[in-house]
N, C-alpha and C positions, 0 to 999 in steps of 0.2 A: 394591179394587185401584185404584191411582192411577197416572197417567202424566202427564208433562209434555212437551209438544211445543214445540219452538222452530222457527219457520218463517221462511223467506225467501220474499218474494213480489215480483211485478213492481212497480217504482216507481209510487207513486200509487194502488195497489190495496189498501192496508192497511185502509181503512175498509170496503170491500166484503168483504174476507176476514173481518174481525172480525164484521161483521153476519151473514154466512152461517154462520160457525162457532158463534156464540153461540146459535143456535136448535137445535143438534144435541143429541140425547139424550146425557147423560153429561158434557157440557161444563159445568163449574161456574165457570170463570173464563177470560176471554180479554181480552188487553190488547195494545195496540201498545207496542213497546219500542224503545229506541235502542241502536245498537251493531251487533254482528255479525248479529243476528237482527232481524226486523221485528215478529213477533207471538209472544206467549207464550200457551199454552193449557194449562189444567189440566183433566184428565179424571178422573172418579171413577165407577166402575161396580162391579157385583157380581161379574162373572165374566169370564173371558178372551174368551168369545164376544161379549159386549157391547163389550168393549174393541176387538176386531178390527173390529166393525161401525162404531164411531165413528171409529176411525183410518182405515179405508177411505174413509169419507165425506169426511174432511178431505183425504186424498191425491188424491181425484178433482177437487178444485178446481183448475182449469186455471192460474190465475195464481200458484200456489205453485210455486216453483222448487226448493226443497229443504226438508228437515225433519230434525230430530233428535228421537228418541223415548226418553228415559230412562223406564223403567217401575219403579215402586216396588211391590214385591209382598211382603207378609208381614213387613215390617220393623217396623211398628207405631210408634206415638208420633209426636209432632211436637216441634219446638223452639219 
């Protein structure tokens, strides 16, 4: 099961957010990005419970002001 989170955070806090998120279980990629969002996160876990735990930990970070969470489930394959 994979999910991609697009995050907005307080100006200047991107490095702190990336550092904190990169240590979470299930997070396989995290990068700062330019444009509408500040941080891109790729999560890969085995089951919905693990996904909920990782997403909940990210949502608890106080400097994150908003997030988008597209979940890819059972689609298979990559481009």
